[in-house]
N, C-alpha and C positions, 0 to 999 in steps of 0.2 A: 021337389027334386031342381032346382037348379038349375040355365041355364049355359052352355057354355061359350062364351061372347069368339065370334073370329073377326081375327084378326088380321089383316091385309099385310104380306110378308113388305119389310122397310128395302125401300129402293135407292138408293142413296146419288145411283144417276138421274134418278128426279129434282136433284137438292142443285144437280152441278152445272150450271146453265152462262156462267157466264168463267170468262177467261178470272179474274177473280178468285168466284169457288173454285176454279179449278186447281189453282194454284196454294190457296189452305189449307185444302182438303191434301193439294199432296203435299204440300209444307210436313203437314202433321205428323202425317205418314211417316215421314225421312225423319222428323226427332223421334221418336218411335225407335226408332231402328227396328222395324221387325222385316227381315226380307219377303215371309212369305205372305204380308200387307201390303208392301209397295207391291209384291207381282198382281196381288187383290184389286190396290189400289188402280193399276195403268191401266188393270183389264174397264174395272168401274171407265174412265175418265176415257177409255177410247172407244167403249160403247154409249154414253155422253156426249163424247164431240157426232159420232156413226145419228146417233137421232137427232143435233139437232140441226142435223147436215137433211139429214129426207125432212123433220119436218123447212126450213125455210126449201129448199127443192118444190113442194110440196102447199108449200104456202097457209 
């Protein structure tokens, strides 16, 4: 019997580490035109910014 692979959940916020990455991500989402995806993208961007702020403050 083969053992199932354990995969980590993909977290886009790990890759939103620069203004350019944020802009490109938001641009792609806006191009698609899906309002629900836009809401999710804004949440991802907010989370990424909070994570970056915490990282900067903690050194």
